[in-house]
NUPA-598859 format. One line per field, with one value per residue (C-alpha): x, y, z; residue in one letter. Coordinates in Angstrom, 2 decimals. Example, Ala and Ser with C-alpha at 12.3 -4.5 7.8 and 13.67 -1.06 7.14 Angstrom:
% residues 2
c1	(12.30, 13.67)
c2	(-4.50, -1.06)
c3	(7.80, 7.14)
code	(A, S)
This chain:
% residues 475
c1	(-3.25, -5.20, -5.53, -9.00, -9.27, -8.58, -11.64, -13.78, -13.67, -13.63, -17.04, -18.29, -17.34, -18.73, -22.08, -22.69, -21.36, -24.12, -26.86, -25.59, -25.48, -29.30, -30.64, -29.03, -30.22, -33.63, -33.31, -32.21, -35.30, -37.84, -36.56, -36.68, -40.04, -41.89, -40.63, -41.82, -45.43, -46.12, -46.59, -43.63, -45.06, -45.92, -42.66, -41.41, -42.90, -41.94, -38.19, -38.40, -39.74, -36.60, -34.66, -35.47, -35.48, -31.86, -31.07, -32.69, -30.06, -29.18, -31.67, -30.10, -27.62, -24.39, -26.04, -25.80, -22.19, -20.74, -21.78, -20.28, -16.87, -16.90, -17.83, -16.08, -13.93, -16.03, -17.79, -20.93, -20.58, -18.64, -21.35, -22.60, -26.05, -27.55, -26.20, -27.12, -30.78, -31.02, -29.39, -31.99, -34.55, -33.37, -33.12, -36.29, -38.24, -36.37, -36.79, -40.29, -41.02, -39.25, -41.16, -44.34, -43.29, -42.32, -45.99, -47.92, -45.92, -46.71, -50.42, -51.27, -48.62, -48.15, -50.94, -51.36, -48.51, -46.26, -48.42, -48.41, -44.50, -43.86, -45.95, -44.47, -41.30, -42.37, -43.14, -39.86, -37.82, -39.06, -38.48, -35.57, -33.55, -34.74, -33.41, -29.78, -29.24, -29.23, -27.18, -24.49, -24.06, -24.69, -21.75, -19.29, -19.58, -19.03, -22.77, -22.69, -24.51, -27.62, -26.59, -27.07, -30.23, -31.80, -31.11, -32.16, -35.61, -36.26, -35.79, -37.09, -40.24, -40.84, -39.93, -42.95, -45.16, -44.11, -45.08, -48.24, -48.90, -47.67, -49.81, -52.73, -52.57, -52.24, -49.60, -50.50, -48.11, -49.98, -49.55, -45.68, -44.69, -46.92, -45.14, -41.69, -42.67, -44.27, -40.96, -38.71, -41.59, -40.97, -37.44, -37.06, -39.14, -37.02, -33.47, -35.30, -36.23, -32.66, -30.74, -32.91, -32.15, -28.58, -28.37, -30.36, -28.00, -24.99, -24.60, -21.59, -21.46, -20.34, -18.09, -20.47, -17.31, -16.49, -19.88, -18.71, -20.22, -23.25, -21.78, -18.48, -20.73, -22.63, -19.47, -17.50, -20.73, -21.50, -18.08, -18.32, -22.19, -21.33, -18.36, -20.77, -23.66, -21.56, -20.47, -23.40, -24.92, -22.47, -25.15, -28.00, -27.76, -27.37, -30.58, -32.04, -31.08, -32.49, -36.11, -35.99, -35.02, -36.84, -40.56, -41.13, -41.15, -37.12, -36.68, -37.98, -36.36, -32.70, -33.00, -33.99, -30.34, -28.82, -30.56, -29.24, -25.88, -25.26, -26.60, -22.79, -21.98, -24.95, -23.24, -20.03, -21.60, -23.09, -19.72, -17.71, -19.61, -16.91, -14.02, -13.69, -14.31, -12.12, -9.45, -9.73, -8.57, -5.43, -1.58, -0.72, 2.03, -0.44, -3.12, -0.29, 0.75, -2.32, -3.73, -2.01, -2.71, -6.36, -6.64, -4.74, -7.56, -10.30, -9.06, -8.57, -12.51, -13.47, -11.77, -13.84, -17.19, -16.69, -18.17, -20.98, -22.45, -22.99, -25.37, -27.21, -27.34, -28.79, -31.39, -33.04, -32.44, -34.89, -36.99, -37.51, -38.15, -39.36, -36.65, -33.76, -33.28, -31.39, -28.55, -26.42, -25.54, -25.36, -21.67, -20.27, -22.75, -21.84, -18.20, -18.65, -18.50, -14.69, -14.16, -17.43, -16.62, -12.72, -13.86, -16.46, -14.38, -11.24, -10.21, -13.22, -12.54, -8.71, -9.57, -12.51, -9.36, -7.17, -9.68, -9.36, -13.05, -12.44, -10.16, -12.97, -15.53, -13.18, -12.63, -16.22, -17.58, -14.92, -16.33, -19.61, -19.25, -17.65, -20.43, -23.12, -21.75, -20.75, -24.56, -26.00, -24.68, -25.08, -28.35, -29.99, -27.84, -26.90, -29.17, -26.61, -27.16, -23.45, -21.69, -23.69, -22.04, -19.03, -17.98, -19.27, -17.30, -14.24, -15.18, -15.66, -12.23, -10.49, -12.35, -10.75, -6.92, -7.50, -8.54, -5.60, -3.64, -4.72, -3.54, -0.43, 1.79, -0.09, 0.78, 3.71, 3.44, 2.63, -1.22, -0.75, 1.16, -1.78, -3.98, -2.20, -3.32, -6.86, -6.97, -5.99, -8.56, -11.11, -10.29, -10.42, -13.60, -14.70, -13.80, -15.47, -18.40, -19.00, -18.88, -22.15, -21.65, -21.68, -21.02, -17.75, -17.26, -17.67, -15.11, -12.65, -12.78, -12.26, -9.60, -7.39, -8.04, -6.63, -3.43, -2.69, -3.20, 0.85, 1.08, -1.79, -0.71, 2.49, 0.58, -1.76, 0.84, 2.52, -0.71, -1.71, 1.79, 1.57, -2.32, -1.16, 1.48, -0.59, -3.19, -0.62, 1.01, -2.62, -3.31)
c2	(-14.67, -16.36, -19.80, -22.30, -22.75, -19.04, -18.13, -20.42, -19.21, -15.66, -16.70, -18.14, -15.74, -12.61, -14.78, -15.50, -11.71, -10.25, -12.27, -12.18, -8.16, -8.12, -10.74, -8.40, -5.62, -7.04, -8.24, -4.42, -2.89, -5.62, -4.83, -0.84, -0.76, -3.78, -1.77, 1.52, -0.09, -2.29, -2.57, -3.36, -5.92, -7.88, -6.98, -8.61, -11.64, -11.45, -11.09, -14.27, -16.19, -15.35, -15.70, -19.12, -19.79, -18.82, -22.12, -24.34, -25.91, -27.70, -30.27, -31.89, -32.99, -32.24, -34.51, -31.39, -30.32, -33.85, -34.20, -30.88, -31.63, -35.28, -33.92, -30.90, -30.43, -33.48, -32.79, -33.05, -35.82, -37.99, -38.12, -41.42, -40.52, -43.87, -43.39, -39.41, -40.53, -43.19, -40.52, -38.05, -40.50, -41.11, -37.37, -36.60, -38.99, -37.58, -34.14, -34.54, -36.54, -33.83, -31.21, -32.89, -33.27, -29.76, -28.80, -31.30, -29.68, -26.06, -27.00, -28.41, -26.86, -23.31, -20.29, -16.94, -15.38, -17.82, -20.93, -19.23, -18.84, -22.17, -24.00, -21.66, -22.69, -26.24, -26.01, -24.05, -26.44, -28.66, -27.10, -25.61, -28.23, -30.22, -27.20, -27.17, -30.94, -30.02, -26.29, -28.74, -30.75, -27.26, -26.10, -28.97, -29.58, -25.58, -25.47, -21.67, -20.12, -22.63, -21.96, -18.26, -18.42, -20.21, -18.03, -14.70, -16.44, -16.98, -13.33, -11.82, -13.78, -12.56, -8.96, -9.22, -10.74, -8.29, -5.32, -6.98, -6.81, -3.50, -2.20, -4.16, -3.08, -7.41, -6.52, -9.43, -11.99, -14.66, -13.04, -11.95, -15.26, -17.08, -15.37, -16.38, -20.04, -19.38, -18.08, -21.25, -23.25, -21.76, -21.78, -25.21, -26.71, -24.56, -26.27, -29.73, -29.14, -28.03, -30.59, -33.01, -31.61, -31.10, -34.95, -36.58, -34.83, -36.97, -40.08, -41.57, -44.70, -43.52, -45.90, -46.26, -47.26, -43.59, -43.09, -42.50, -44.51, -42.73, -42.92, -41.26, -38.03, -37.61, -37.81, -35.30, -33.14, -33.24, -31.69, -28.71, -28.55, -27.97, -25.54, -23.66, -23.85, -22.73, -19.88, -18.66, -19.15, -16.30, -13.82, -16.03, -16.48, -12.69, -12.63, -15.68, -13.68, -10.48, -12.37, -13.68, -10.35, -8.14, -7.75, -8.83, -5.11, -4.88, -7.94, -6.56, -3.30, -4.73, -7.38, -4.80, -3.36, -6.90, -7.84, -5.03, -4.07, -8.13, -7.97, -7.29, -10.93, -12.10, -10.66, -12.10, -15.39, -15.67, -15.03, -17.65, -20.73, -20.21, -20.58, -23.97, -25.95, -23.38, -24.43, -27.92, -27.54, -25.99, -27.42, -27.34, -25.09, -22.66, -23.22, -22.10, -18.92, -17.10, -16.86, -13.29, -11.80, -12.74, -11.28, -8.34, -7.55, -8.67, -5.89, -3.39, -4.22, -4.15, -1.03, 0.73, -0.65, 0.23, 3.74, 2.16, 2.88, 6.60, 6.46, 3.36, 5.63, 8.31, 6.11, 4.07, 7.50, 9.62, 6.66, 4.64, 6.76, 4.16, 2.37, 5.29, 3.53, 0.80, 3.14, 3.27, -0.21, 0.18, 1.30, -2.05, -4.42, -2.90, -3.80, -7.75, -8.30, -7.39, -10.41, -12.70, -11.98, -13.09, -15.67, -17.06, -16.30, -17.35, -19.00, -21.20, -22.41, -23.10, -25.15, -27.09, -27.40, -28.53, -30.78, -28.82, -29.22, -30.22, -27.23, -24.86, -26.61, -25.98, -22.62, -21.49, -23.91, -21.71, -18.51, -19.27, -20.62, -16.88, -15.04, -16.92, -16.23, -12.36, -12.31, -13.31, -10.91, -7.86, -8.58, -10.05, -8.21, -4.88, -4.55, -3.15, -4.07, -1.82, -4.05, -7.11, -6.04, -4.79, -7.95, -9.43, -7.93, -8.39, -12.56, -12.22, -10.63, -13.04, -15.87, -15.20, -14.54, -18.12, -19.72, -18.12, -19.50, -23.26, -22.31, -20.80, -24.57, -24.56, -21.66, -19.97, -16.16, -15.32, -14.21, -11.62, -9.51, -8.07, -7.93, -4.74, -2.36, -3.89, -3.48, 0.34, 0.96, -0.27, 1.55, 4.64, 4.20, 3.24, 6.41, 8.64, 6.89, 7.73, 11.58, 13.30, 15.00, 11.64, 14.01, 14.91, 11.19, 10.42, 13.22, 12.11, 7.89, 8.88, 11.20, 9.04, 6.46, 8.23, 8.58, 4.82, 4.50, 4.87, 1.67, -0.07, 0.85, -0.78, -4.24, -4.16, -4.55, -7.40, -9.17, -8.87, -9.88, -13.38, -14.23, -13.97, -16.26, -18.80, -18.00, -19.03, -22.08, -23.61, -26.68)
c3	(-2.52, 0.23, -0.36, -0.57, 3.18, 3.86, 1.51, 2.67, 6.54, 5.28, 3.43, 6.48, 8.56, 6.92, 6.34, 9.59, 10.86, 8.56, 9.87, 13.37, 13.21, 11.54, 14.14, 17.16, 15.66, 15.52, 18.82, 20.48, 18.62, 19.51, 23.50, 23.15, 21.24, 23.37, 26.67, 25.79, 24.23, 27.54, 31.61, 33.46, 35.01, 31.85, 30.47, 33.70, 32.69, 29.17, 30.26, 32.80, 29.88, 27.56, 30.44, 31.12, 27.58, 27.29, 29.36, 27.43, 26.07, 29.35, 28.63, 25.48, 28.33, 26.37, 23.41, 20.61, 22.46, 22.10, 18.26, 17.94, 19.46, 17.62, 13.95, 14.02, 10.58, 9.18, 5.71, 5.52, 2.76, 5.39, 7.96, 8.99, 7.59, 9.28, 12.41, 12.39, 11.98, 14.59, 17.22, 16.10, 16.60, 19.90, 20.62, 19.94, 21.91, 25.14, 23.95, 23.54, 27.04, 28.97, 26.96, 28.03, 31.57, 32.03, 30.12, 32.76, 35.69, 34.73, 33.71, 37.41, 39.67, 38.54, 38.56, 36.74, 34.54, 35.51, 34.32, 30.79, 31.22, 32.19, 29.40, 26.69, 28.08, 27.55, 23.90, 23.27, 24.77, 22.29, 18.95, 20.32, 21.42, 18.12, 16.20, 18.13, 17.09, 13.62, 14.34, 15.49, 12.55, 10.32, 12.41, 12.86, 8.91, 8.40, 6.81, 7.95, 5.43, 6.18, 9.76, 9.08, 6.76, 9.40, 12.43, 10.09, 9.43, 12.98, 13.86, 10.56, 11.63, 15.07, 13.78, 11.42, 14.31, 16.65, 14.61, 13.88, 17.86, 18.59, 15.34, 16.31, 20.07, 21.16, 23.86, 26.41, 27.40, 26.12, 22.44, 23.37, 23.88, 21.08, 18.03, 19.81, 19.50, 16.03, 14.31, 16.05, 14.59, 11.14, 11.40, 12.71, 9.68, 7.37, 9.05, 8.51, 4.96, 3.83, 5.86, 4.40, 0.86, 1.25, 2.12, -0.32, -2.95, -1.44, -3.28, -1.69, 0.61, 3.78, 6.28, 9.21, 11.50, 11.96, 13.84, 17.38, 20.16, 21.95, 25.50, 24.01, 22.38, 26.04, 27.90, 25.88, 25.31, 29.34, 29.76, 27.67, 28.58, 32.20, 31.38, 29.11, 31.92, 34.47, 32.43, 31.44, 34.98, 36.22, 34.88, 35.49, 39.00, 39.66, 37.88, 39.63, 43.12, 41.82, 40.70, 44.36, 46.14, 44.55, 42.59, 39.08, 37.98, 39.42, 37.40, 34.23, 34.51, 35.36, 32.67, 29.94, 30.90, 31.10, 27.64, 25.82, 26.73, 26.54, 22.86, 21.80, 23.60, 21.70, 18.41, 18.92, 20.34, 17.10, 14.96, 17.23, 15.76, 12.81, 14.61, 16.16, 12.76, 11.25, 13.96, 13.46, 10.10, 11.20, 11.55, 15.45, 14.74, 12.90, 15.50, 18.50, 16.21, 15.66, 19.24, 20.16, 16.90, 16.68, 20.44, 18.89, 16.98, 19.63, 21.77, 19.24, 18.11, 21.76, 23.05, 19.75, 20.95, 24.38, 22.74, 22.49, 25.95, 25.64, 22.93, 24.43, 28.21, 26.33, 24.33, 27.54, 29.34, 26.67, 25.17, 28.48, 31.26, 33.38, 33.05, 34.23, 37.65, 36.08, 34.63, 37.43, 36.65, 33.02, 32.65, 34.81, 32.98, 29.19, 29.40, 30.03, 26.61, 26.52, 28.32, 27.87, 23.66, 24.03, 25.93, 23.78, 20.36, 21.12, 24.63, 24.05, 20.80, 21.13, 24.71, 22.88, 20.10, 22.33, 24.52, 27.12, 28.36, 32.02, 32.87, 31.08, 33.29, 37.21, 35.76, 35.35, 38.11, 40.51, 39.37, 39.59, 43.48, 43.90, 41.68, 43.89, 47.29, 46.25, 44.93, 48.15, 50.12, 47.76, 46.80, 50.78, 52.73, 51.09, 48.64, 46.24, 42.43, 41.81, 44.43, 42.60, 38.77, 39.77, 41.01, 37.97, 35.99, 38.11, 37.83, 34.15, 33.89, 36.48, 34.21, 30.89, 32.39, 34.35, 30.77, 29.10, 31.75, 30.61, 26.86, 27.88, 27.38, 24.04, 22.60, 21.38, 22.59, 26.01, 25.67, 28.69, 26.94, 25.16, 28.18, 30.26, 27.35, 27.42, 31.22, 31.02, 28.26, 30.67, 33.57, 31.27, 29.77, 33.70, 34.56, 31.78, 32.16, 35.47, 34.12, 34.85, 31.39, 28.84, 25.60, 27.57, 28.53, 25.29, 23.83, 26.65, 25.90, 22.15, 22.82, 25.28, 23.07, 19.96, 22.18, 21.51, 17.81, 16.98, 19.31, 18.16, 14.57, 15.14, 16.70, 13.68, 11.05, 12.93, 13.45, 9.61, 8.49, 10.87, 9.71, 6.17, 6.51, 8.18, 5.78, 2.82, 4.96, 5.98, 3.74)
code	(M, M, N, N, K, G, Q, I, F, L, K, H, F, S, Y, N, T, L, S, T, L, V, A, M, L, I, Q, V, L, T, I, L, V, V, A, K, Q, I, E, T, E, T, F, G, Y, W, Q, L, Y, I, F, Y, A, S, Y, I, G, L, F, H, F, G, W, C, D, G, L, Y, L, N, F, G, G, F, K, L, K, D, L, P, R, K, W, I, K, N, N, F, I, K, Y, T, I, V, E, T, S, L, S, F, F, F, F, A, S, S, F, F, Y, L, E, G, P, L, K, L, V, G, I, S, Y, A, I, T, L, F, L, T, N, I, R, N, Y, L, F, S, M, M, Q, A, T, N, Q, M, D, L, F, A, Q, T, N, L, I, D, R, L, V, Y, L, V, F, I, I, G, L, L, T, T, H, H, T, Q, L, I, W, L, L, S, V, D, M, I, A, R, F, I, S, L, M, Y, A, I, Y, Q, T, R, Q, K, L, S, R, I, S, E, V, V, N, E, T, V, A, P, Q, G, R, V, I, L, K, S, G, L, Q, L, L, F, S, N, L, A, G, G, L, L, I, G, I, V, R, L, M, I, K, S, G, Y, N, I, E, T, F, G, I, V, S, L, V, I, S, V, S, N, L, V, I, F, F, I, N, G, V, S, V, V, V, F, P, F, L, K, T, L, K, T, S, D, L, A, D, I, Y, V, P, L, K, R, I, F, T, L, L, T, A, L, L, L, V, G, Y, F, P, L, Y, G, I, I, Y, I, W, L, P, N, Y, R, I, A, L, P, I, L, N, V, L, Y, P, L, F, L, F, E, G, Q, L, S, L, L, A, T, S, Y, L, K, A, Y, R, E, E, K, G, L, F, M, V, N, T, A, M, L, F, V, V, S, L, V, S, Y, V, S, V, F, F, F, H, S, L, S, L, T, F, G, T, L, L, M, V, Y, M, L, R, L, W, L, C, E, Y, L, L, K, N, H, L, T, T, N, P, F, R, V, N, G, W, Q, T, M, M, L, M, V, Y, L, L, M, S, V, V, P, N, K, W, L, G, L, L, G, Y, I, F, L, L, G, L, S, L, P, Y, L, K, R, E, M, Q, Q, T, W, Q, R, L, K, E, V, S, H, E, A, V)
């Protein structure tokens, strides 16, 4: 029978998986429906706002990441609450100042739709980064139910407002941006209220000496922030160059394909926040033993998820004929989640648990340099999006392997043993994805995947046995 720690992990994992899945479905439906209802130019500016908003985390300067790293594995009752409160006040002052700066800059120096995007970004920066502080504490102390609820409320409120806009034909850019900010505000208020309620029920006196110094928080957080930023900019720098090298309509069309195909990454990233606090509670020997078993499970799941490319291609082709010109790059964009998801769910969580933030930063920075160089050449000299995104797929693969190389000395089993089968299935998928008849491509991929089932069955039996042993041994 699974012990209490294993049961708690499965509860949090299941809860967060369900809420993230619902949020992902809301996101994909919103993108597909809004793209159908509005002009490509308006859609382009809407996607530009969403793109900029995805990098808002840069402006907490590692503060939230440092909290997450330093308090990971703590229980809520063990937090130095007086220190947390004072730290939160300082953080809020910094974020308010930054938000005002971006608001004023956008108001005085930008024009037209870009001014609206800039002002909305300034407001969103404040709402999102204040919420991120609370999210970091929830994740560090394993309050995954509250984290999942807050995210779910955010997306459900957003969906309700979007439906209201579409049914009343209020599809101007200002309305699309406003409902996103309203949803973030409501979820922030919910997070503040629930956090205050949980802390008020705790009566124990906490030893405030466990509170780290501010510079320790920022130092450790900055390393993780910059490594995450460099990783996130791999596809971000490509989008920036497309914005500069093409018009806003092309940016919007390509962004739609990127957004839809990257929703699997969004889902995996949402699930991965449960992993790090759990890893911090494991013994070092168990931590080293279960990486490869977890990697086997993830590799199988991602091979199955590659099937999703074929119906996604059909949906965009039929539902959004104006966006068909981006379909030739969908087959190389979609499998990015194989490597980005595995990096987020496993490799990055392990590197953080072993405090290898510096190595992660070096890998991401090197890969960012390669992508920047190749993207510049392919966009501005060759004008080839296929070359750009094909290179990006290879960089994502190489980045994962380099991160696993950093982990190799910490693990009891060589993680590269599993990469052969994963690479083979990726090649099979790429071959089947270019078959003109997508039905034949789908059937061919499923057939070839089925041929490997006997090998997978043996591997999964070994994996499940090892995970059960770790669950029983965990204390």
